[in-house]
LUMFIRO-320410 format. One record per residue (C-alpha): residue number from 1; residue in one letter; z, x, y. Coordinates in pm, 1 decimal. Layout:
<atoms>
<atom nr="NUM" rest="A" zz="Z" xx="X" yy="Y"/>
...
</atoms>
This chain:
<atoms>
<atom nr="1" rest="M" zz="-3586.7" xx="-1974.9" yy="1851.3"/>
<atom nr="2" rest="A" zz="-3248.6" xx="-2018.2" yy="1629.0"/>
<atom nr="3" rest="I" zz="-3257.5" xx="-2382.3" yy="1750.1"/>
<atom nr="4" rest="D" zz="-3657.8" xx="-2495.9" yy="1691.2"/>
<atom nr="5" rest="Q" zz="-3537.5" xx="-2311.8" yy="1354.0"/>
<atom nr="6" rest="E" zz="-3262.4" xx="-2584.3" yy="1327.5"/>
<atom nr="7" rest="Q" zz="-3476.9" xx="-2847.7" yy="1437.6"/>
<atom nr="8" rest="S" zz="-3733.9" xx="-2749.1" yy="1154.2"/>
<atom nr="9" rest="V" zz="-3527.5" xx="-2716.8" yy="835.0"/>
<atom nr="10" rest="T" zz="-3322.2" xx="-3059.1" yy="950.4"/>
<atom nr="11" rest="S" zz="-3656.5" xx="-3241.3" yy="1052.5"/>
<atom nr="12" rest="H" zz="-3796.2" xx="-3112.2" yy="676.5"/>
<atom nr="13" rest="L" zz="-3428.0" xx="-3228.5" yy="503.4"/>
<atom nr="14" rest="E" zz="-3489.5" xx="-3537.3" yy="666.1"/>
<atom nr="15" rest="E" zz="-3836.3" xx="-3573.5" yy="519.4"/>
<atom nr="16" rest="L" zz="-3705.1" xx="-3499.7" yy="210.9"/>
<atom nr="17" rest="R" zz="-3467.6" xx="-3742.3" yy="208.1"/>
<atom nr="18" rest="K" zz="-3704.2" xx="-4009.3" yy="332.3"/>
<atom nr="19" rest="R" zz="-3943.0" xx="-3922.7" yy="-30.6"/>
<atom nr="20" rest="I" zz="-3617.5" xx="-3930.9" yy="-262.8"/>
<atom nr="21" rest="I" zz="-3543.2" xx="-4267.7" yy="-145.8"/>
<atom nr="22" rest="W" zz="-3916.5" xx="-4380.3" yy="-209.2"/>
<atom nr="23" rest="S" zz="-3920.5" xx="-4245.3" yy="-501.1"/>
<atom nr="24" rest="V" zz="-3597.5" xx="-4389.0" yy="-608.0"/>
<atom nr="25" rest="V" zz="-3689.8" xx="-4746.6" yy="-495.7"/>
<atom nr="26" rest="I" zz="-4045.6" xx="-4766.5" yy="-659.5"/>
<atom nr="27" rest="V" zz="-3847.5" xx="-4638.5" yy="-1002.9"/>
<atom nr="28" rest="V" zz="-3570.5" xx="-4950.0" yy="-946.1"/>
<atom nr="29" rest="V" zz="-3924.0" xx="-5151.5" yy="-902.7"/>
<atom nr="30" rest="F" zz="-4030.9" xx="-5069.1" yy="-1174.4"/>
<atom nr="31" rest="F" zz="-3721.8" xx="-5083.3" yy="-1366.5"/>
<atom nr="32" rest="F" zz="-3695.8" xx="-5453.5" yy="-1351.5"/>
<atom nr="33" rest="A" zz="-4046.6" xx="-5475.8" yy="-1394.2"/>
<atom nr="34" rest="A" zz="-4020.7" xx="-5284.5" yy="-1721.6"/>
<atom nr="35" rest="F" zz="-3801.0" xx="-5589.9" yy="-1875.4"/>
<atom nr="36" rest="K" zz="-4083.2" xx="-5760.0" yy="-1985.7"/>
<atom nr="37" rest="L" zz="-4249.2" xx="-5494.3" yy="-2178.3"/>
<atom nr="38" rest="V" zz="-3894.5" xx="-5401.7" yy="-2318.6"/>
<atom nr="39" rest="K" zz="-3938.7" xx="-5643.1" yy="-2614.8"/>
<atom nr="40" rest="P" zz="-4294.3" xx="-5596.6" yy="-2737.7"/>
<atom nr="41" rest="L" zz="-4226.5" xx="-5248.5" yy="-2693.9"/>
<atom nr="42" rest="I" zz="-3934.6" xx="-5277.4" yy="-2937.2"/>
<atom nr="43" rest="H" zz="-4096.4" xx="-5476.2" yy="-3213.4"/>
<atom nr="44" rest="F" zz="-4389.7" xx="-5200.0" yy="-3242.6"/>
<atom nr="45" rest="L" zz="-4166.0" xx="-4928.0" yy="-3252.3"/>
<atom nr="46" rest="K" zz="-3989.6" xx="-5051.0" yy="-3511.6"/>
<atom nr="47" rest="S" zz="-4301.8" xx="-5157.9" yy="-3719.4"/>
<atom nr="48" rest="D" zz="-4277.6" xx="-4813.8" yy="-3844.4"/>
<atom nr="49" rest="L" zz="-3939.3" xx="-4912.6" yy="-4014.1"/>
<atom nr="50" rest="E" zz="-4018.9" xx="-5248.2" yy="-4165.8"/>
<atom nr="51" rest="D" zz="-4385.8" xx="-5068.6" yy="-4285.6"/>
<atom nr="52" rest="L" zz="-4111.4" xx="-4855.8" yy="-4500.4"/>
<atom nr="53" rest="G" zz="-3870.2" xx="-5171.9" yy="-4556.8"/>
<atom nr="54" rest="I" zz="-3578.0" xx="-5045.7" yy="-4370.7"/>
<atom nr="55" rest="G" zz="-3417.9" xx="-5236.0" yy="-4140.1"/>
<atom nr="56" rest="L" zz="-3265.1" xx="-5208.2" yy="-3793.6"/>
<atom nr="57" rest="N" zz="-2833.8" xx="-5259.8" yy="-3765.2"/>
<atom nr="58" rest="A" zz="-2623.1" xx="-5288.5" yy="-3489.4"/>
<atom nr="59" rest="F" zz="-2258.0" xx="-5133.0" yy="-3511.4"/>
<atom nr="60" rest="N" zz="-2143.8" xx="-5149.3" yy="-3165.7"/>
<atom nr="61" rest="V" zz="-2153.1" xx="-5466.4" yy="-2982.8"/>
<atom nr="62" rest="A" zz="-2331.1" xx="-5348.6" yy="-2713.6"/>
<atom nr="63" rest="D" zz="-2617.3" xx="-5170.5" yy="-2863.4"/>
<atom nr="64" rest="P" zz="-2892.3" xx="-5430.7" yy="-2834.6"/>
<atom nr="65" rest="L" zz="-2818.1" xx="-5441.7" yy="-2392.2"/>
<atom nr="66" rest="M" zz="-2810.4" xx="-5047.0" yy="-2402.1"/>
<atom nr="67" rest="L" zz="-3131.4" xx="-5023.5" yy="-2612.3"/>
<atom nr="68" rest="Y" zz="-3290.6" xx="-5285.2" yy="-2366.8"/>
<atom nr="69" rest="L" zz="-3121.2" xx="-5086.0" yy="-2024.3"/>
<atom nr="70" rest="N" zz="-3252.9" xx="-4755.0" yy="-2204.5"/>
<atom nr="71" rest="L" zz="-3640.8" xx="-4842.6" yy="-2263.9"/>
<atom nr="72" rest="A" zz="-3688.4" xx="-5007.5" yy="-1948.4"/>
<atom nr="73" rest="F" zz="-3496.5" xx="-4687.9" yy="-1763.2"/>
<atom nr="74" rest="V" zz="-3776.9" xx="-4449.6" yy="-1940.2"/>
<atom nr="75" rest="I" zz="-4059.4" xx="-4700.0" yy="-1892.9"/>
<atom nr="76" rest="A" zz="-3969.4" xx="-4729.8" yy="-1547.1"/>
<atom nr="77" rest="L" zz="-3971.5" xx="-4304.2" yy="-1492.5"/>
<atom nr="78" rest="V" zz="-4295.2" xx="-4245.3" yy="-1676.5"/>
<atom nr="79" rest="L" zz="-4461.6" xx="-4545.3" yy="-1498.7"/>
<atom nr="80" rest="A" zz="-4333.9" xx="-4430.0" yy="-1161.4"/>
<atom nr="81" rest="S" zz="-4395.8" xx="-4036.5" yy="-1261.1"/>
<atom nr="82" rest="P" zz="-4733.3" xx="-4034.7" yy="-1069.8"/>
<atom nr="83" rest="F" zz="-4590.9" xx="-4186.4" yy="-765.9"/>
<atom nr="84" rest="W" zz="-4270.7" xx="-3950.5" yy="-753.9"/>
<atom nr="85" rest="M" zz="-4510.2" xx="-3642.8" yy="-804.3"/>
<atom nr="86" rest="Y" zz="-4710.9" xx="-3702.7" yy="-541.2"/>
<atom nr="87" rest="Q" zz="-4416.4" xx="-3722.4" yy="-329.6"/>
<atom nr="88" rest="L" zz="-4299.4" xx="-3372.1" yy="-438.3"/>
<atom nr="89" rest="W" zz="-4743.6" xx="-3297.0" yy="-344.7"/>
<atom nr="90" rest="A" zz="-4661.6" xx="-3431.2" yy="9.2"/>
<atom nr="91" rest="F" zz="-4330.6" xx="-3275.7" yy="77.8"/>
<atom nr="92" rest="I" zz="-4497.6" xx="-2905.4" yy="-5.6"/>
<atom nr="93" rest="R" zz="-4835.0" xx="-3011.6" yy="135.9"/>
<atom nr="94" rest="P" zz="-4778.1" xx="-2860.1" yy="474.3"/>
<atom nr="95" rest="G" zz="-4724.7" xx="-2491.8" yy="314.9"/>
<atom nr="96" rest="L" zz="-5053.8" xx="-2480.6" yy="86.3"/>
<atom nr="97" rest="F" zz="-5368.9" xx="-2407.7" yy="149.0"/>
<atom nr="98" rest="Q" zz="-5674.3" xx="-2692.7" yy="198.9"/>
<atom nr="99" rest="K" zz="-5802.0" xx="-2536.3" yy="-89.6"/>
<atom nr="100" rest="E" zz="-5444.2" xx="-2524.4" yy="-296.5"/>
<atom nr="101" rest="Q" zz="-5403.2" xx="-2833.4" yy="-177.1"/>
<atom nr="102" rest="R" zz="-5672.7" xx="-2983.4" yy="-381.7"/>
<atom nr="103" rest="A" zz="-5617.0" xx="-2758.5" yy="-655.9"/>
<atom nr="104" rest="T" zz="-5249.0" xx="-2879.0" yy="-643.0"/>
<atom nr="105" rest="L" zz="-5309.4" xx="-3256.1" yy="-625.7"/>
<atom nr="106" rest="T" zz="-5557.4" xx="-3276.5" yy="-962.4"/>
<atom nr="107" rest="Y" zz="-5216.6" xx="-3166.7" yy="-1121.4"/>
<atom nr="108" rest="I" zz="-5097.1" xx="-3472.4" yy="-1104.9"/>
<atom nr="109" rest="P" zz="-5313.5" xx="-3695.8" yy="-1359.3"/>
<atom nr="110" rest="V" zz="-5350.3" xx="-3428.9" yy="-1573.0"/>
<atom nr="111" rest="I" zz="-4979.8" xx="-3386.4" yy="-1595.2"/>
<atom nr="112" rest="F" zz="-4915.3" xx="-3773.6" yy="-1662.6"/>
<atom nr="113" rest="F" zz="-5184.6" xx="-3810.7" yy="-1901.3"/>
<atom nr="114" rest="L" zz="-5048.7" xx="-3469.2" yy="-2091.0"/>
<atom nr="115" rest="F" zz="-4733.4" xx="-3606.3" yy="-2117.3"/>
<atom nr="116" rest="L" zz="-4874.0" xx="-3925.8" yy="-2256.1"/>
<atom nr="117" rest="G" zz="-5091.8" xx="-3742.4" yy="-2485.8"/>
<atom nr="118" rest="G" zz="-4717.8" xx="-3520.7" yy="-2603.8"/>
<atom nr="119" rest="V" zz="-4584.9" xx="-3845.3" yy="-2655.6"/>
<atom nr="120" rest="A" zz="-4850.7" xx="-4015.5" yy="-2879.9"/>
<atom nr="121" rest="F" zz="-4877.7" xx="-3666.3" yy="-3104.4"/>
<atom nr="122" rest="A" zz="-4501.4" xx="-3716.3" yy="-3140.7"/>
<atom nr="123" rest="Y" zz="-4534.2" xx="-4058.8" yy="-3250.1"/>
<atom nr="124" rest="F" zz="-4796.4" xx="-4100.4" yy="-3477.6"/>
<atom nr="125" rest="W" zz="-4805.2" xx="-3787.9" yy="-3586.0"/>
<atom nr="126" rest="L" zz="-4455.3" xx="-3634.7" yy="-3682.7"/>
<atom nr="127" rest="L" zz="-4276.1" xx="-3945.3" yy="-3658.1"/>
<atom nr="128" rest="P" zz="-4426.3" xx="-4138.8" yy="-3973.4"/>
<atom nr="129" rest="F" zz="-4398.7" xx="-3764.6" yy="-4155.9"/>
<atom nr="130" rest="L" zz="-4056.7" xx="-3773.8" yy="-4062.6"/>
<atom nr="131" rest="L" zz="-3983.9" xx="-4069.6" yy="-4171.7"/>
<atom nr="132" rest="G" zz="-4219.4" xx="-4034.6" yy="-4545.2"/>
<atom nr="133" rest="I" zz="-4014.0" xx="-3767.3" yy="-4584.1"/>
<atom nr="134" rest="S" zz="-3681.8" xx="-3877.4" yy="-4539.9"/>
<atom nr="135" rest="T" zz="-3716.0" xx="-4199.0" yy="-4700.0"/>
<atom nr="136" rest="E" zz="-3854.6" xx="-4025.3" yy="-5054.5"/>
<atom nr="137" rest="L" zz="-3591.8" xx="-3808.0" yy="-5037.4"/>
<atom nr="138" rest="G" zz="-3357.8" xx="-4093.8" yy="-4989.6"/>
<atom nr="139" rest="E" zz="-3505.5" xx="-4240.1" yy="-5314.7"/>
<atom nr="140" rest="E" zz="-3502.9" xx="-3936.8" yy="-5537.2"/>
<atom nr="141" rest="L" zz="-3082.8" xx="-3881.3" yy="-5448.3"/>
<atom nr="142" rest="G" zz="-3003.2" xx="-4289.3" yy="-5475.0"/>
<atom nr="143" rest="I" zz="-2883.4" xx="-4292.1" yy="-5069.8"/>
<atom nr="144" rest="N" zz="-2932.2" xx="-4656.8" yy="-4930.8"/>
<atom nr="145" rest="Q" zz="-3047.0" xx="-4582.7" yy="-4594.4"/>
<atom nr="146" rest="V" zz="-2845.8" xx="-4836.9" yy="-4284.1"/>
<atom nr="147" rest="I" zz="-3058.8" xx="-4729.1" yy="-3978.7"/>
<atom nr="148" rest="G" zz="-2867.7" xx="-4768.3" yy="-3672.4"/>
<atom nr="149" rest="V" zz="-3021.9" xx="-4890.9" yy="-3387.3"/>
<atom nr="150" rest="E" zz="-2884.6" xx="-4681.8" yy="-3120.4"/>
<atom nr="151" rest="N" zz="-2955.2" xx="-4390.0" yy="-3382.7"/>
<atom nr="152" rest="Y" zz="-3331.8" xx="-4483.0" yy="-3460.5"/>
<atom nr="153" rest="F" zz="-3417.2" xx="-4440.3" yy="-3115.7"/>
<atom nr="154" rest="G" zz="-3158.8" xx="-4269.6" yy="-2971.3"/>
<atom nr="155" rest="F" zz="-3363.9" xx="-3986.7" yy="-3272.2"/>
<atom nr="156" rest="L" zz="-3747.9" xx="-4182.6" yy="-3162.1"/>
<atom nr="157" rest="L" zz="-3634.1" xx="-4025.0" yy="-2764.4"/>
<atom nr="158" rest="R" zz="-3543.3" xx="-3679.9" yy="-2842.6"/>
<atom nr="159" rest="L" zz="-3828.2" xx="-3661.3" yy="-3057.8"/>
<atom nr="160" rest="T" zz="-4152.9" xx="-3784.4" yy="-2842.6"/>
<atom nr="161" rest="I" zz="-4012.9" xx="-3726.9" yy="-2483.6"/>
<atom nr="162" rest="P" zz="-3938.4" xx="-3363.7" yy="-2524.8"/>
<atom nr="163" rest="F" zz="-4268.0" xx="-3270.0" yy="-2680.2"/>
<atom nr="164" rest="G" zz="-4385.7" xx="-3483.3" yy="-2363.1"/>
<atom nr="165" rest="L" zz="-4253.3" xx="-3280.6" yy="-2123.7"/>
<atom nr="166" rest="L" zz="-4386.3" xx="-2922.0" yy="-2383.7"/>
<atom nr="167" rest="F" zz="-4723.7" xx="-3092.8" yy="-2380.7"/>
<atom nr="168" rest="Q" zz="-4722.8" xx="-2922.9" yy="-2016.8"/>
<atom nr="169" rest="L" zz="-4770.5" xx="-2589.8" yy="-2129.8"/>
<atom nr="170" rest="P" zz="-5121.4" xx="-2519.0" yy="-2016.0"/>
<atom nr="171" rest="V" zz="-5040.9" xx="-2679.8" yy="-1660.0"/>
<atom nr="172" rest="V" zz="-4772.7" xx="-2486.8" yy="-1619.9"/>
<atom nr="173" rest="T" zz="-4949.6" xx="-2209.8" yy="-1708.8"/>
<atom nr="174" rest="M" zz="-5215.1" xx="-2236.8" yy="-1493.3"/>
<atom nr="175" rest="F" zz="-5017.7" xx="-2300.1" yy="-1252.9"/>
<atom nr="176" rest="L" zz="-4823.9" xx="-1951.0" yy="-1261.8"/>
<atom nr="177" rest="T" zz="-5098.0" xx="-1722.9" yy="-1344.8"/>
<atom nr="178" rest="R" zz="-5299.3" xx="-1859.3" yy="-979.3"/>
<atom nr="179" rest="L" zz="-4994.5" xx="-1762.8" yy="-837.1"/>
<atom nr="180" rest="G" zz="-5000.1" xx="-1446.5" yy="-1009.0"/>
<atom nr="181" rest="L" zz="-4692.5" xx="-1479.8" yy="-1142.5"/>
<atom nr="182" rest="I" zz="-4760.5" xx="-1415.7" yy="-1549.0"/>
<atom nr="183" rest="T" zz="-5099.5" xx="-1296.7" yy="-1738.2"/>
<atom nr="184" rest="P" zz="-5255.5" xx="-1325.5" yy="-2003.3"/>
<atom nr="185" rest="Q" zz="-5209.7" xx="-994.8" yy="-2108.8"/>
<atom nr="186" rest="F" zz="-4816.8" xx="-1102.7" yy="-2059.3"/>
<atom nr="187" rest="M" zz="-4814.0" xx="-1400.2" yy="-2314.2"/>
<atom nr="188" rest="R" zz="-4976.5" xx="-1207.4" yy="-2546.2"/>
<atom nr="189" rest="K" zz="-4718.5" xx="-898.0" yy="-2536.0"/>
<atom nr="190" rest="N" zz="-4417.1" xx="-1129.9" yy="-2531.9"/>
<atom nr="191" rest="R" zz="-4621.6" xx="-1373.3" yy="-2793.1"/>
<atom nr="192" rest="K" zz="-4287.8" xx="-1309.8" yy="-3034.7"/>
<atom nr="193" rest="Y" zz="-4064.9" xx="-1412.8" yy="-2762.0"/>
<atom nr="194" rest="A" zz="-4195.1" xx="-1767.4" yy="-2709.1"/>
<atom nr="195" rest="Y" zz="-4238.6" xx="-1795.7" yy="-3071.0"/>
<atom nr="196" rest="F" zz="-3892.5" xx="-1743.8" yy="-3148.2"/>
<atom nr="197" rest="A" zz="-3776.8" xx="-1974.5" yy="-2827.7"/>
<atom nr="198" rest="L" zz="-4029.2" xx="-2238.0" yy="-2958.7"/>
<atom nr="199" rest="F" zz="-3896.9" xx="-2175.8" yy="-3259.0"/>
<atom nr="200" rest="V" zz="-3583.6" xx="-2309.6" yy="-3108.9"/>
<atom nr="201" rest="I" zz="-3650.9" xx="-2592.2" yy="-2959.8"/>
<atom nr="202" rest="A" zz="-3839.7" xx="-2725.2" yy="-3253.0"/>
<atom nr="203" rest="A" zz="-3490.8" xx="-2678.2" yy="-3426.2"/>
<atom nr="204" rest="L" zz="-3259.7" xx="-2875.6" yy="-3209.2"/>
<atom nr="205" rest="I" zz="-3564.1" xx="-3141.4" yy="-3159.1"/>
<atom nr="206" rest="S" zz="-3663.5" xx="-3210.2" yy="-3564.2"/>
<atom nr="207" rest="P" zz="-3446.9" xx="-3330.9" yy="-3926.2"/>
<atom nr="208" rest="P" zz="-3212.3" xx="-3077.3" yy="-4005.9"/>
<atom nr="209" rest="D" zz="-3483.0" xx="-2949.9" yy="-4272.2"/>
<atom nr="210" rest="L" zz="-3747.3" xx="-2673.1" yy="-4338.1"/>
<atom nr="211" rest="T" zz="-4023.2" xx="-2884.6" yy="-4395.9"/>
<atom nr="212" rest="S" zz="-3970.4" xx="-3110.5" yy="-4048.4"/>
<atom nr="213" rest="H" zz="-3858.2" xx="-2750.8" yy="-3910.4"/>
<atom nr="214" rest="F" zz="-4284.7" xx="-2617.6" yy="-4009.0"/>
<atom nr="215" rest="M" zz="-4458.0" xx="-2911.3" yy="-3933.5"/>
<atom nr="216" rest="V" zz="-4277.6" xx="-2935.5" yy="-3527.4"/>
<atom nr="217" rest="S" zz="-4240.8" xx="-2539.4" yy="-3466.9"/>
<atom nr="218" rest="V" zz="-4648.3" xx="-2517.4" yy="-3560.5"/>
<atom nr="219" rest="P" zz="-4773.3" xx="-2721.9" yy="-3320.1"/>
<atom nr="220" rest="L" zz="-4598.1" xx="-2554.7" yy="-3078.2"/>
<atom nr="221" rest="F" zz="-4722.1" xx="-2220.3" yy="-3168.9"/>
<atom nr="222" rest="L" zz="-5072.4" xx="-2339.7" yy="-3123.0"/>
<atom nr="223" rest="L" zz="-5020.6" xx="-2505.7" yy="-2771.3"/>
<atom nr="224" rest="Y" zz="-4837.1" xx="-2175.1" yy="-2651.5"/>
<atom nr="225" rest="E" zz="-5192.3" xx="-1989.5" yy="-2793.3"/>
<atom nr="226" rest="I" zz="-5397.4" xx="-2279.5" yy="-2626.2"/>
<atom nr="227" rest="S" zz="-5194.6" xx="-2185.1" yy="-2307.1"/>
<atom nr="228" rest="I" zz="-5299.2" xx="-1801.2" yy="-2350.4"/>
<atom nr="229" rest="L" zz="-5648.9" xx="-1909.1" yy="-2335.5"/>
<atom nr="230" rest="I" zz="-5630.9" xx="-2122.4" yy="-2010.1"/>
<atom nr="231" rest="S" zz="-5456.8" xx="-1813.2" yy="-1842.9"/>
<atom nr="232" rest="G" zz="-5759.4" xx="-1605.6" yy="-1934.1"/>
<atom nr="233" rest="R" zz="-5987.4" xx="-1845.3" yy="-1781.6"/>
<atom nr="234" rest="T" zz="-5765.9" xx="-1907.2" yy="-1473.8"/>
<atom nr="235" rest="Y" zz="-5688.8" xx="-1547.0" yy="-1467.9"/>
<atom nr="236" rest="K" zz="-6041.0" xx="-1456.3" yy="-1429.2"/>
<atom nr="237" rest="K" zz="-6126.0" xx="-1746.9" yy="-1123.8"/>
<atom nr="238" rest="V" zz="-5824.7" xx="-1569.4" yy="-952.3"/>
<atom nr="239" rest="L" zz="-6027.1" xx="-1201.4" yy="-1015.3"/>
<atom nr="240" rest="I" zz="-6295.8" xx="-1375.1" yy="-910.6"/>
<atom nr="241" rest="A" zz="-6159.0" xx="-1510.7" yy="-610.0"/>
<atom nr="242" rest="E" zz="-6019.5" xx="-1220.7" yy="-478.8"/>
<atom nr="243" rest="R" zz="-6302.3" xx="-1006.6" yy="-552.8"/>
<atom nr="244" rest="E" zz="-6551.9" xx="-1233.1" yy="-306.9"/>
<atom nr="245" rest="A" zz="-6221.4" xx="-1243.3" yy="-37.8"/>
<atom nr="246" rest="E" zz="-6256.6" xx="-874.7" yy="-92.0"/>
<atom nr="247" rest="I" zz="-6590.0" xx="-864.1" yy="7.5"/>
<atom nr="248" rest="A" zz="-6575.9" xx="-1080.0" yy="310.6"/>
<atom nr="249" rest="R" zz="-6326.6" xx="-940.5" yy="453.3"/>
<atom nr="250" rest="Q" zz="-6517.9" xx="-558.3" yy="386.8"/>
<atom nr="251" rest="T" zz="-6791.8" xx="-732.5" yy="511.7"/>
<atom nr="252" rest="D" zz="-6592.3" xx="-915.5" yy="831.8"/>
<atom nr="253" rest="M" zz="-6493.5" xx="-494.6" yy="893.8"/>
<atom nr="254" rest="M" zz="-6852.3" xx="-373.8" yy="893.0"/>
<atom nr="255" rest="R" zz="-6950.5" xx="-665.1" yy="1149.5"/>
<atom nr="256" rest="E" zz="-6686.5" xx="-575.5" yy="1383.7"/>
<atom nr="257" rest="L" zz="-6770.8" xx="-184.0" yy="1327.0"/>
<atom nr="258" rest="N" zz="-7150.6" xx="-209.1" yy="1418.1"/>
<atom nr="259" rest="T" zz="-7070.4" xx="-416.7" yy="1744.1"/>
</atoms>
């Protein structure tokens, strides 16, 4: 028995190793393929500053090269994410029921597009607002803004990537509700603690001024409220499924007694 368990563990670890290797290989392939996308992407991302009459400066010799490589890596991770999420799903699939397999598989495109939605929200709504405030404040204070390319793109990634991840909150909520780990009642009861945590996260990814902090915090609070609604709908479906399963179980018991 112990030998069988050891063989089972070994086979699972071997499968996990293969899936990790394949995921890394795909990221590497996308990394080199992303080189053609980096240059037009940089020009596109610079347009917001150019519209404000602000140029970017390299304060270190390696800044342009590191920017090029870092953006290529980020693009590769994003484009390869559906593949390595599928690899993760394929690894845990044997432990799921058939209905759970279909349900969890549908999460992959939803997660991907929610991430893109969060990034787009941060870039097209938050970033112009924050840049506008910073530029106006600099002009009022008589400060000449000299922005480093590493500093600007670092700020851009710190703003957009976290929002892409935070936009996964509805999916995570739905998944945990299906597992029975949380309920909409639990989320409502702990709303103030969740708001505090989101408020702290907003402070970490926004510039150190009250207006910017407020503009980042409010969308996160709305996202939490949407997650509560999603949890409520999912919880009702779970209760209905459990009720139907219980009725089916009782029906089977009655049939066995009658026979």
